[in-house]
Legacy VTK file of the C-alpha trace (Angstrom):
# vtk DataFile Version 3.0
C-alpha trace
ASCII
DATASET POLYDATA
POINTS 265 float
86.021 167.711 55.053
82.669 169.461 55.934
79.871 167.792 57.361
78.004 168.809 54.184
80.454 166.790 51.922
80.336 163.493 54.030
76.671 163.586 54.030
76.493 164.256 50.327
79.044 161.229 49.806
77.056 159.099 52.218
73.669 159.839 50.261
75.403 159.407 46.859
76.729 155.790 48.036
73.428 154.966 49.136
71.676 155.635 46.318
74.182 153.790 44.072
73.725 150.831 46.358
70.027 150.995 45.844
70.146 151.042 42.196
72.461 147.946 42.365
70.013 146.096 44.624
67.590 146.682 41.875
69.674 145.049 39.500
71.446 148.174 37.824
74.637 147.482 36.814
75.981 150.425 35.062
75.497 154.225 35.573
76.222 156.381 32.782
78.384 159.781 33.848
79.832 162.250 31.298
83.647 162.911 31.693
82.642 166.578 32.330
80.966 165.361 35.626
83.993 163.334 36.514
86.352 166.168 36.302
83.882 168.207 38.235
83.747 165.827 40.886
87.780 165.619 40.922
88.181 169.535 41.152
85.351 170.150 43.394
86.334 171.052 46.950
84.147 170.641 50.095
82.474 173.827 51.267
83.446 175.393 54.626
81.249 174.598 57.610
78.187 176.806 57.803
77.491 179.025 60.819
75.277 177.552 63.758
71.612 177.813 63.146
69.290 177.704 66.343
68.076 174.109 66.652
70.795 172.459 64.839
73.286 170.614 67.058
76.969 171.923 67.455
79.807 169.512 66.616
80.781 167.390 69.911
84.279 167.282 70.993
86.157 163.939 71.881
86.616 165.031 75.450
82.770 166.015 75.923
81.993 162.554 74.187
84.163 160.424 76.259
82.636 162.330 79.436
79.327 161.550 78.488
79.919 157.862 77.432
81.464 157.545 81.139
78.609 159.033 82.654
76.161 156.727 80.537
78.153 153.717 81.469
77.812 154.624 85.255
74.166 155.245 85.071
73.735 151.840 83.093
75.258 150.047 86.083
73.627 151.887 88.841
71.897 150.013 91.550
71.204 152.892 94.112
67.547 152.103 94.173
67.542 148.615 94.654
63.712 148.085 94.123
64.335 149.696 90.924
67.008 147.929 89.626
65.297 144.598 90.203
62.429 145.512 88.384
63.740 147.530 85.551
64.259 145.919 81.802
66.559 148.909 80.721
67.835 151.920 82.286
66.834 154.943 80.208
69.767 157.061 80.001
68.592 159.747 77.299
68.615 160.417 73.633
69.606 163.150 71.212
72.494 165.114 70.736
75.033 165.814 73.781
75.608 169.360 72.406
71.915 170.423 71.756
70.837 173.695 72.352
67.450 172.650 73.713
67.093 169.853 76.312
63.530 168.539 77.405
63.091 166.753 81.079
60.393 164.641 81.731
59.642 162.487 85.012
60.534 159.119 84.432
60.111 156.397 81.698
56.993 154.430 81.392
56.312 150.684 80.245
57.247 151.445 76.319
60.387 153.518 77.411
61.492 150.603 79.840
61.253 148.205 77.348
62.873 150.322 74.435
65.809 151.706 76.751
64.699 155.257 75.111
62.691 158.057 76.735
59.277 159.173 74.940
58.846 156.328 72.767
55.191 155.535 73.604
52.150 157.655 72.480
53.071 160.655 74.674
56.553 160.286 73.242
55.448 160.434 69.727
53.348 163.426 70.351
56.462 164.960 71.766
58.223 164.209 68.439
55.656 166.187 66.549
55.876 169.072 68.563
59.552 168.993 68.132
59.345 168.804 64.471
56.857 171.425 64.445
59.453 173.983 66.035
61.583 172.998 62.829
63.566 170.663 64.870
64.435 166.666 65.360
64.654 164.456 68.229
68.410 164.366 66.593
69.181 168.031 67.413
67.478 168.305 70.732
68.104 166.060 74.022
65.422 164.196 75.486
65.881 162.714 79.428
64.025 162.099 82.501
64.841 162.725 85.948
64.462 159.013 86.818
66.461 157.131 84.695
64.621 153.718 85.637
61.081 152.975 85.350
59.211 153.219 88.933
58.218 149.873 89.893
54.675 148.936 90.232
54.275 145.895 92.292
50.998 144.122 91.911
49.889 145.781 88.943
49.953 144.201 85.302
49.832 147.539 83.674
50.109 151.420 84.262
52.887 153.591 85.841
52.961 155.393 88.971
54.772 158.640 89.933
58.371 158.685 91.247
58.726 159.364 94.931
60.715 162.636 96.116
63.256 160.266 97.558
63.665 158.464 94.096
64.169 161.445 92.103
66.760 162.956 94.624
68.760 159.789 94.584
68.707 159.744 90.692
69.105 163.360 89.687
72.790 163.944 90.019
72.623 162.147 86.720
70.632 164.517 85.080
72.567 167.200 86.482
75.883 166.122 84.993
73.874 165.475 81.695
72.788 169.253 81.739
76.217 170.294 82.762
78.303 168.712 79.929
75.268 169.153 77.221
75.034 173.089 78.470
71.666 173.756 76.618
70.870 177.181 75.996
66.950 176.292 77.126
65.334 173.632 79.200
61.977 172.429 78.982
60.120 170.807 81.868
57.227 168.594 80.909
54.684 168.082 83.413
54.035 168.850 86.804
56.320 166.091 88.386
59.236 167.260 86.435
58.892 170.548 87.667
58.613 169.310 91.246
61.772 167.204 90.644
63.709 170.123 89.538
62.194 173.192 91.315
60.521 171.252 94.167
56.998 172.220 95.648
55.827 174.856 93.523
52.296 176.643 92.671
51.169 173.815 90.162
51.753 173.500 86.604
48.481 175.227 85.740
49.529 178.485 87.086
53.311 177.698 86.471
53.529 176.817 82.644
54.390 179.505 80.500
56.504 181.349 82.899
60.302 181.123 82.679
62.312 179.822 85.469
65.793 179.146 86.123
67.660 175.623 86.763
71.308 175.476 87.070
71.571 179.104 85.339
69.787 177.895 82.647
66.268 179.577 81.300
63.686 176.822 81.965
60.225 176.726 80.446
57.696 174.551 82.539
54.768 173.234 80.197
52.176 170.627 80.265
53.387 166.633 79.867
52.308 165.300 76.206
50.255 162.698 78.120
47.927 165.478 79.300
47.247 166.583 75.806
46.577 163.015 74.923
43.763 163.120 77.564
42.663 166.803 76.888
42.118 167.134 73.198
41.093 170.693 73.411
42.403 173.095 70.981
42.875 175.896 73.707
44.964 173.666 75.518
47.229 172.556 72.751
47.573 176.073 71.934
48.923 177.049 75.546
51.827 174.208 74.943
52.397 176.034 71.779
52.577 179.303 72.987
55.081 177.476 75.271
57.220 176.311 72.642
56.920 179.622 70.676
58.580 181.371 73.658
61.465 178.621 73.787
62.198 179.403 69.933
62.374 182.850 70.543
64.522 182.518 73.372
66.990 180.225 71.266
66.641 182.789 68.342
65.020 180.201 66.109
63.077 181.608 63.097
59.491 181.578 63.314
57.046 181.324 60.521
53.969 183.075 60.434
52.294 179.382 60.004
53.800 178.299 63.145
52.727 181.476 64.954
49.175 180.290 63.945
49.093 176.910 65.099
46.153 175.800 66.743
44.274 179.315 66.915
40.798 179.085 65.661
39.942 179.797 62.536
37.975 183.134 61.562
LINES 1 266
265 0 1 2 3 4 5 6 7 8 9 10 11 12 13 14 15 16 17 18 19 20 21 22 23 24 25 26 27 28 29 30 31 32 33 34 35 36 37 38 39 40 41 42 43 44 45 46 47 48 49 50 51 52 53 54 55 56 57 58 59 60 61 62 63 64 65 66 67 68 69 70 71 72 73 74 75 76 77 78 79 80 81 82 83 84 85 86 87 88 89 90 91 92 93 94 95 96 97 98 99 100 101 102 103 104 105 106 107 108 109 110 111 112 113 114 115 116 117 118 119 120 121 122 123 124 125 126 127 128 129 130 131 132 133 134 135 136 137 138 139 140 141 142 143 144 145 146 147 148 149 150 151 152 153 154 155 156 157 158 159 160 161 162 163 164 165 166 167 168 169 170 171 172 173 174 175 176 177 178 179 180 181 182 183 184 185 186 187 188 189 190 191 192 193 194 195 196 197 198 199 200 201 202 203 204 205 206 207 208 209 210 211 212 213 214 215 216 217 218 219 220 221 222 223 224 225 226 227 228 229 230 231 232 233 234 235 236 237 238 239 240 241 242 243 244 245 246 247 248 249 250 251 252 253 254 255 256 257 258 259 260 261 262 263 264
């Protein structure tokens, strides 16, 4: 059975349950409609579209589940393991064509156990949606799976140390190798440093293609930077990076998308 068939069936059941909850006990269906449903055959699976995650094999899912189990039990950084609320493994589809990599979880992410759920994460979600994709069809992870501890601080986050990133990055490597995305996006200076080592700086590096584990890598500003700097020109820079990513993926780009964050007139 195709995914489209099952999605339609689930939607129909959900609709009928909703009617039942509202007090509807009878739905009129013509004999012709019933015959059409009986005779209908599910359509064949459509060709893959850029930004739409591919089907996941059982072996791949099992390998990913094993990786997650190992990461959730990790105590290699004792100071982080003792202070964390959750291991923030990653979220999205394990067969995604596009993968975003940040530096480390913040307080919101540590509490939720999911990357990029705070204000910066909400902005990242909007960026992904503007690209014509969703959080469910991409994959989002961090170099560090635990929030960097902040002893003596009631709030705020700190940058992960090179040693912490070096200890944790094998988990990210396994994620990348299993997912095999067509494109990686590094979000912010620390993520770029963790992936590529010391660089010329995110201001000069963003927008320039690099390669990581033989995968095209696009460095760009962290969404938190755009929250601090609301200028149209900075938003446009990040969007130009995303347009380049979409082109690399072969995703369709509308004229409206090409003109986001450009000054009118």
